[in-house]
Every structure is written in structure tokens, then in C-alpha cells.
N, C-alpha and C positions, 0 to 999 in steps of 0.2 A: 504494500500500500504506500502511495506517495502522499505526503502531507506538505502543503505549501502554506507558510506563514506569510501573510500579505505585508509587504514592506512599503509603507507609505510615509515613513519618517517619524511616526509617533507611537511606536509599539514597544512593549516589554518583550522583545524578541529573544534575547539571550536566555532568560529564565524559561521561556516556553520551549526553546530548542533543547535545553538541558533536561526538562521534564520528559519530553518525548524520547530523548536518547536514553534516559534512565529506565523507561519501560520497554526499551528495545525497538523503538520506531525511528526511522530516519525522517527528519523534517528539514525543509529548505526554506530559508528566508529569501523572498524574492518579490520583485515587482515586474519580472519578465512575463509578458503576456503568454508566451508559449508554455512556460512552466506552470503558470496559473491554470491555463486551459487543460494541461495534461494531468494535473494533480487529481488524485481521487477525492481528497478532502481539503478544505480551506479553513484557515484560522484567521480571524480578524482581531488583532490585538488593539491596544490603545491605552495611552496614559496622557493626561493633560486635559485641555479644554475642548469641548464639543465643536465649537465653531472653528477652531484652529485645525482640528482633525478633518472636518469636512473640506476646508480649504486645501489641505494637503492632498486629499484624494482628488479633488477637482483639478488641482494644479498639474497632475500627471495625466497628460493628454490621453484620453481613451480609457483610463482606468475605471472611472465611474460606470461607463457604459458596459465595460467587460464584466465588472462585478455584478451589475444588475442582471445581465444575461445569464451568467453562470448560476447565480442564486435563484432567480425568479423564473427563468425559462428552462434552463438545463437541469435545475433542481439539484445542483451539486451540494453535498452536505457542507454547511458552514458553521463553525463554532465562533461565537463572539465572546470576548473576554473583557470585562470591566468597561472601559469606554467603548470598546468594540461592540459590546452588547447595546450600549446606549445609541450607537450609530445606526442600529437596526430601526430605530424609531422614526416616526414621521416628522417630529419637530422637537426641539429642545429650547428651554427657556433659561439656559445658562449664559449669563452676561449678554442679554438680549434674546432675540428670537432667531433660531437657525433651523433651516430645513435639514432633515437627516436623509438617510437612504430610503426610508419609507417602506422597508420590507415588512414591518409590523405596524399595525394601527395602535400606536402608543406615543406618549409624550414624556419628555424628561423634565422633571420639576425639582426645585430645591428640596433637600431633606428638611422636614419640619418636625423636629423631635421634641419629646417631653423630657425635661430634666429627670435624672442626671445625665442622660445621653447627650453626647456632644457632636458637633459638626466641625470638621469632617469626621466621618465614621471610619476610624482606623483601628484595626485589630481583629481578633478572632470572635466569631459569633456562630452559634448553633443555627442550623438551617432545617426547616420543616418541609416535608413533602409527602406525597402519597406513597404508601409502601410498595405499590406496584409500578412506580415510575422507573422506567428502565435506566435513565441517566444516573440514578442513585442506587442502582442494584448493588446489594451487599453492604450498604451503608445505612445505619439506623437513623431514622427521622427524629429530629429534635435533640439528638445526642452527638452528631458529628459536627465538628467545628471547621470553619473555612475562613480564609483571610480576606478582609474587605479593606478597601481604601477608596472612599468616594464622598462627595458632598451633594450629589444629585442622584435621583433615582427614577426608575421607569414606572409609569402608570399605564397599564394595558387597557385598551378599550374593550377588548374581547377577553373575558375571564378565562377562557379555555387556553389562552396563550401562557398564562401564569402557572408554573409548575412547582415553584418553591419560594418560600418567604423566610425572612429572618426578623427578629424583634430588636429594633434599636430605637427605643423611645416611641414605638409604634411599629406597625407592620410595614416591612420594606420588601420590595421585589428582590429575590435572590437568583432566580433562574426562570427562563422563558423557553418555550419551544413551539414551533409551528412547522409541521412537515419536515423539510430538510434543514430548517433553521433552528439552531440551538444556541443558547447564550447564558452566561453567568455573570452576575455583578461582581462576585468574588473572584479571586485569582486562584484557579485550580493548581497552577504551577507553583504557587507559594503556600499551598495548603497541605503540604506533606502527604502522608499516606492517603488521606481522604481525597485530596485533589488528584493524585495519581490514579486512584481507582476510578474516579469520574472520567478522566481522560481515556482510560482503558474501556470503560463502558461506552463512551462515545465512538471510539474506533471499532468496537465489536458490533455495534448496532447496524442492522441492515435497513437502510432507508428505502 
């Protein structure tokens, strides 16, 4: 299986590569259209601000159109991580209003948390999910911790897209899924054994 981590200049690519290598999978960090086209699976990483990330994607001529086709027409499996997940949304309200990829009917809003929770949300949190959710196979709901770093969160318009939540001064989206699109707000590559198991589950799933 070939895994392509999309390189658009704003990704946590090294830690993702290390995680895939640790579980015995080869991943390439690339913005080469032929490599993205040939890959069996794509990973959309991201750190930083939503608007900057969309500008970075749009600045690479043809990249946005290619990603749209691969994800929405060809139905290639895509995993979004942290900001990469947020880019799946239709719109973000981070430092203004910015259009996203629009792959999910969702919007990105500021975290509005009750004390003593703080923003940004940085650290380990337990994640809750349905026991029959394949992405978390072999992991106990409400007992498995994952590593988060974010100040904004995704609100899905279709509740069926929401597959996992965490509690950080209120309920926060932790993972979403629709067809070939899967994404986590937390960093699986920084979540030790639980994150590695999740990556293995994603690779093993037949889309």
C-alpha cells in the first residue's frame, strides 16, 4: 500500500512519517501530482491557521482541483489530521471568514469552554465513540487518551458525520467520517499506542 502525505507547506509531516514507519508502512511526503494520483491513500496534515493553510493549497497551481477530484470523484481514502480535519469543512471563522475545501457540511468555530478548561486545548483527553466504530477497533471508548492541540473546533451539520467526541469544558468534535473521508482533531501520530492502533485501523479498512 502506498501512502502519500500531502505536502503543502503547513503539515506535521515528520511525526506522521515516523508513525507510519513505526507500524511498518512506507509513506511519502509529496506535492507531486503523479505521486498523489498513484497513492492508495492520502493524508492531509496541518498545523497553524485555517486561512493560511487554504492559501497555501490554493497557491500550488492545480493542487486544489486535484485534491477535490481525488477525494470527491475518485473516492480515494483521505485521512485529515488536526487542521487537516478542519480543512474538510465548508467554512471557518478563525481570524475572519475563510472558505474551506467543502468536503463536509461543517463549520469551524472558536472553542467556547467552561472553566476550568482553557483555550487553546493542549494535552491528553479521553475520546468517546460507538463500540462498533471501526476506526477505534480494539480501543475502549471513554478510556483511551489522545493528544489535542487546537483553539477551534468542527461543528457538523449532519450528525451522522460525527463519530467521536471529547469533553473539554463541553462536548468537542474529536473525529468525523463520511464515506472515504476520515479525520481526527487529535494527533494520532502523537498519541502513542492508541494513535498507532487508529492508524492501523484506518489502513486495514476496506473503503
